[in-house]
N, C-alpha and C positions, 0 to 999 in steps of 0.2 A: 166797567170796575178793568182795569189795567194789571193783566199777569205774567207781563213780561216780570223776566231779574229784575229789580234795581242796581244802577251803577255797582253799588258798591259790591254783592254778590258775583257779579259777574269779573269782579276782579275777583273776590276771594278762590271762584269756581279757573279764573284763570291762574293763579298761585299754584294751586291745586295740582293743576294738571300740569305747571312746567317743570316742578318736583314727582310728577310722573314721567312726566317724556326725560327727565335727565336721568332719575333713580330710582325708578320702579320698574320696567320695560318686563318685556314676556318672560324672558328668560331669567331675569332676577327674580320673579315674580316663583316659576315651576323652583328657583333651587331654597328660598324661605320658607314654601312648605314642607319641603322634606326633610326639616328644620327639629328640634326637638319643641322649641319654644312654634313652633309655623309663623311665624309673624315676623318685624324687626323694631327690635328693638330702638335702633336710632332712627326707623321714621320715626316711631311715635313717640320720639323727644322730636322730631317739625314740627310734632302736627302740635305737640305744645309752644315750640316758637312760635310758627302762624296766628295759634290763638286761634285751631280748631276746638280743640278741649275743653277750653272754654267760654267756648259760643252759647250754649243755653243757661244758661247760669246769670244768676243778678249780680252788678258791679258789688255790691255790698262780699260781694265774696269769691272776688277774683275773677268774675266772669265777663259777660260781652249781652250780656241780655239782646239774645240776639230765640226769634222765633220759628214757629213750624218753618216754613219758605225758606230760612234762612238751613238748618237745616236740610230741605230739600235738594238745595243748593250743592253742597258739601254732600251728599249722600248719593246725587243725579252722580256727581266727578267720582265718589268712590265704585260706584258699580260701573265707568265708563274702563276703572281701572282695575276693576280688579282688586281693592288692598286688601290682605292678609290681615288686617291691624282690628282688636278691641273696640271701636268704634262704636258701633249701635249696642254691644254690652256694654260699657261700662261709661259713654257723655252722653247717649238718647236715654237708655232706659233705663240704668241703675242709678245715676249720675241727674236725673230727672226726676223719678222717685224719693231720692231725697231731696230733693230742690222745691217739694214738693208737700212732704210729711214731717218730715224728721224736723225735732230741736231743735231747734234755731244752734247751740254748743254743736253738737252733730255735725250741720251745711261749717260751721263757721273751721269745718276742721279739716273735713272729708271734699269739699269740694274744690276748696284752693288744692290743693292734695291732685286731686284729678283734673284739672284745669293746667297746671305743672308739670303733665304728666310723667310721675313719684308714683301714683296709686289707681289700677282696676277691682273692677268689681264684677260681680256676671248672677245673674238672679237663676236661684235656684226655685222652680215652680212647674210650674208641668201641661198639658195641650189643657184641658181643661182647668183655668186657675177656682173654679170654685173646688174642683176636688182635690182634698190636703187631709193625707191621709197622717201625717211625721203629725209627731205629736210636741207641744210645748204646757212642758208639766212646771205648776205655780214649786217655787223652791227656796224659800224665806225671803230676800225679796226679789230674789230672780228669776229665772226658769230652768229646766232641764230638755233641752231636745233630745227624742229621739227619731229616725224615718231612714229612710234613703229617697233619692232625687235624683230621677233618671235625667239624660243628655241636658247636662246642662252647656249652655253653647259657652267658647270661649273661659271654666271653671281652671284653665289648664294652669292659664297666665294668671289668676284672677289672684290679688291682696289679700279679701276678705269678699265673703256670701250671703246674699239678701235672701232669709230660708222663710219661706211660709209654711208654717208651722198651726198646727190647730189645737184651740187651749178649750173651747165647749163643741158641742154639735157633731155628727155625725159627718160620715167623709165626706159627704156632695151637698152639705150643710152651707148656703153661701155665711149665715154669722158663724160665728165665731173663729175664724180666723187672724193670726198678729203672724206682722212681718218685724224680724231679728234682724241686724249687723250685726256676722261673726263673721272672727279672720280667721284665714285660711290655715294659720298654727294653729285651732283651740284642740287643745285635747279631745279626745272622740271623734275627727272625722278624719275619713279615709278620701280615699280620690283611687279611683280608676280611671284612665285616663285612654282614647281616642282618636285617631282625626275620622273626619266628619266629608262627607263626598266631597264638597268644594274645597279641602284645603285647609278648614281652617283645625279647631280640635276642638273639642268636647269631655265631657267627664258624666260620670257616674259620682253618685256621691255617696255614703254614708255615716249618720250620724249615729253615735251611743252613748246616751247619756250627756251634751255637750253640755255646757255651763254660760248661761247668759245674765251677765248683770240686767237690771234696771235700766240704764245706759245705750246695752243693743235692741231696745224694742222700739222700732218706727210706727209713729201714730197712735192711736187707741190699741190699747189689748182687743181683742177679736173683732176690730169693726176693719184688717187691711184689708178686703176683696175690694171696694171703689177704688179704692190708692192702685192698689195695682195693676186695677181696668184701665187704670187713665193713665199710668208710664206705659204699659204695653200697649194700650192704642200709638199712641208716640212714633214706639218704635215700629209700628205696622203702617205705617204710614211713611217715615223712613225707610223700612223695607221694601216701601211703592215707588218713592222716587230711583232706588236702588235697581229696582228693578229699570226702571225706565232708560237709568244709565245705559245697563246693559245690551238691553232690546236696542235705541240709541250706535252705544257700539256696532251689534249683531248687523243693523241695518247700515253701514257702512262699507264694514268689511264685506259683508256680501256683495254691494253694488261691486265693489271694485275688484270681488276678483268675476262677476260678473262682464267687469270689459277689459279683463286683463286676460281670460283661458281662452280657446283662441278651439276650435273645433269645426273641420271645414273648410278653413281656411278662416275663418268668421270669428271675433268674439262670441259666449251663446248669447254675453248681454243684447243682442242684435234675433235671438226670439222672439216673439210674437209669445208667447207659450210662457217664460221666465219672469218677461216682462210682465207680465200679469200679477205674478206672484208675489216679485220685487215691490207694483203698486198695491197688491195687499200689504204687506205688511208694511210701509213706509204706514199707511194708512191706519193701521193696527198700533204703530208708535205715535202718532198723534193722536191719539186716542187716552192714548195708555199714559200720555204726560199732562192731558184733562184729566185724569180721573185721579195723578198722581199728587195734582195740584188743590183737585178738588178734597184728598186728605188732610193736605199740608194745611190749608183754612179753617180747618173744623179743629188742629189738635189739640186750639186750647177752649173749643167750646163748654162752657159750664154744664148745658146739657149734655148724660152721659147720654140719651138713648138718638140723636141726632149725631150728636158726634159718633157714634156707636155705627149708626146708620150710614152716614159718609164715609167712616175708615175704611169699614164691612165688604159696599159696596163699591170700594177700591178696589182696597183685597180682591174679591171674588173679579173682577177684570181683570185687574194683571194679572193676578193669576192663565187666564185662559188664554186671553191673548200675550203677553210671555212667550206659556206653551205654541202656539203656533208660527212665534216669528221663532223661535229655536229650531222647531223642528223643523220650518221652511230652509233654514241659514246650515243647515245642517245637512235636507237632502237637495241646494243649488252647489253647494261645494263639494256632493257628490260622494267620496271613499274618504275624502281628505278630510270631510264635516268631523267623520270621530275620532280624528290620531293624536294623539297628547301634543304631539309639538304644534299640533294647530291650535293656536287661541280657542277659537269658536264656540272648540270642545266645553273648552273649561264655564268660555263664556253660561252654554246651557248647561253645565253640571251646576252650577250657581244657579242658572233661574228656576231647578227644578228646587236647591235647598228652598228659597226663596218662597217659591208658592206653598213649601212643608212649616216654615219656619211659624210661629202661634200660630197655626189654625189655615186649614188649605181651601183650593178655590173654594170646596160645597161646605165649610165648614162656616164662611163665613157669607154664601150666598145664603145658607138657613140664616144667620144671626144678622143678617139685611132685609131677611122679612121680615122676621122676630120687631124689627126695631118699625118696619115701614110700618103694619099692623098697627104699632102700639103711638103712634108719632102723632096722627091727624086727630086723635084722643083726646093730645097733653096742648092738641096746636088753640 
């Protein structure tokens, strides 16, 4: 099997890389991270023009019909460029969830707007997807939502929220969870916004008697956990690809530094101990690429156990490998490795955020073990 990118995927990467080189340099990114929005609205429009926002959706809804490997190619480049725009939240996670689970009228309304760059969505869930304390109470033909959602990534710029809420059962039950598409300006929603470590934005949401009509329900009532888990698996695979892009960029930056930084009259890359460290970083990057490919090709698998095993295995390994590469890059850059003016420190921050987002390495190692124990019985 050929695991190399196709010509179309390489062309897509090349187009995005040229945009980054021309319009999205490091200093530009630092300036954007300090703005109230936290990213570039002009860049978001450019992504729409390039077709990036339409990539994973069916053609009938204004999409390009892309798959998990197409998203991997884009997310790898996003990692290399440290892009701040909410591509993961809106296009991969929430857009993918609507594509897979929403009714046809909702797809026809929402997906073309995402593809055109006119609408952004954030998922209001939590670390443990099954632990849902936010309540959904039937109210005539609709629902009333009440509760609190913490650390909703990219919430400050979202036009809509996908909110998981419990209609029946206890807080940790797998059954009884429903999913609702709620407008940002719906009465009863309050946002408490703040920046994240890697330059993005997040918010805590307070919902007080928020009215949701019958058309706001995504999927079947009380059975939303499976569709949320599938969408989150896709987002995790995309995060793995983003980490791959950052690890590749860190290795390139570190190698260039070793070739140019001199000590005792010679480049420090001439010292054998540092050459060994660099070799270990490159090996970790190649293994990261292999694991990211495994995650990408399993995104569309219908077997939830096999999908979870592949994606959790990738997230666990990449979390460990990325930490190693990031630490080595910082050390090999000396004191400059933690300075805000040097991109290495920003890469390392983003890798730390990726590890913690949607479950860290320890959590996914446990999930991988659970899935590995189940899968042979189903074979």
